[in-house]
N, C-alpha and C positions, 0 to 999 in steps of 0.2 A: 325518321324525318328525312325527307328528300329535299335537295336543293337544285333548283333549275339552273343550268348553265346558260346564262344570258348571252355569252359570247360565241356559242356554238352555232354553226350553220344548220339549217334544217335538212331533211332528207332530200329535198329538191330545192334548187336555187338557180339563178340566172346571173351571168356576168358578161359584159361586153368585151372584156380584155383577156389577153393570154400572154404567157411567157414560155419560151422554149428552154428547157433545162433537163439534164440527166437526172433520173430519180435519186441518185446518190447525193445530189446537191439540195434537194428540197428541204430537208430538216434544217440545215444550216441557213438556207435562204429565209425560212420562216423566222428563225431566231434573230437574224440580223435585220429583218424588216425589208429585205430585197424582194420578197414575195408576199403580197397581201391577198389572202384567200377570198376576201369579200369583193375584190375588184378584178381578179384574174384567175384563170385556170392554168395549171402547169401542164405543158404538153411535151412529149418526148421528141417531136419533130414539128417543123412548120406544117400547118394544115394545108391541104390541097386547095381548099376554098377559104379565103380569109374573110372575116366579117367586114362589111362595108364600114368605112371610117377607121380602119386599123391605122394606127400611127397618130390619131388625134387623141387628146386627153380623154382618159376613161372617166365617164360620168354615170352615176346611178341616180341622177336628179330627175330623170324622166320617169313618169309613172309606170310601174310594172306590177304584174300580178302573176305569181307562180304558185300553184296549189295542186294538191292531189284531189281529183274528183272521185277516184275509186282506188282502193288499196287493199288487195286481197292476195293470198298466196300465189294465185295463178294469173292475176291481172293487175297492172298498175296503169292508171289513166290520169294524165295531168292536164290541167287547163293553164295555158301560158298566154299572157297578153303583155307584149313588150313593144316599145317604140323604136328599137334599134336592133341590128344584128348582134349576135353574140353566141354564148355557149350555155346550154341547159345542162346543169350539173346534177346528176342523180347519184346519191350515196347509197349504193346497194352492193351486195356481194355478187360478183360476176357469175353468170351461169351460161354455158355455151349455147343452149337452146333458145335463148331470148331473141325476140324480134321486136323492132321498133317500127310500127306502121305510123306514118305521119299523116295526120288529117288536119289540113290547114283551113281555117275559116277566115275569110277576109274581113 
């Protein structure tokens, strides 16, 4: 019998917020509630380009859609439709030969 983990994030997700912290602090921050993985990504340093609206309350109330269009061993293609700037989080094992070509459709 298998049991679905309803609290787990999918392999791809979007969040408008971030927090900067050393990787050694992440586990404690998750346990204490200082870091909410549904609303923020943890970064090792401040991003060069901050999402528009950084500093305002994080809200996921606006409609968004993040889904895989194609998922094969050699190609991952996602369809992302969001109404605010933020971070696309992809849960995959890192491979140095990966490239991310951005194709934006207005």
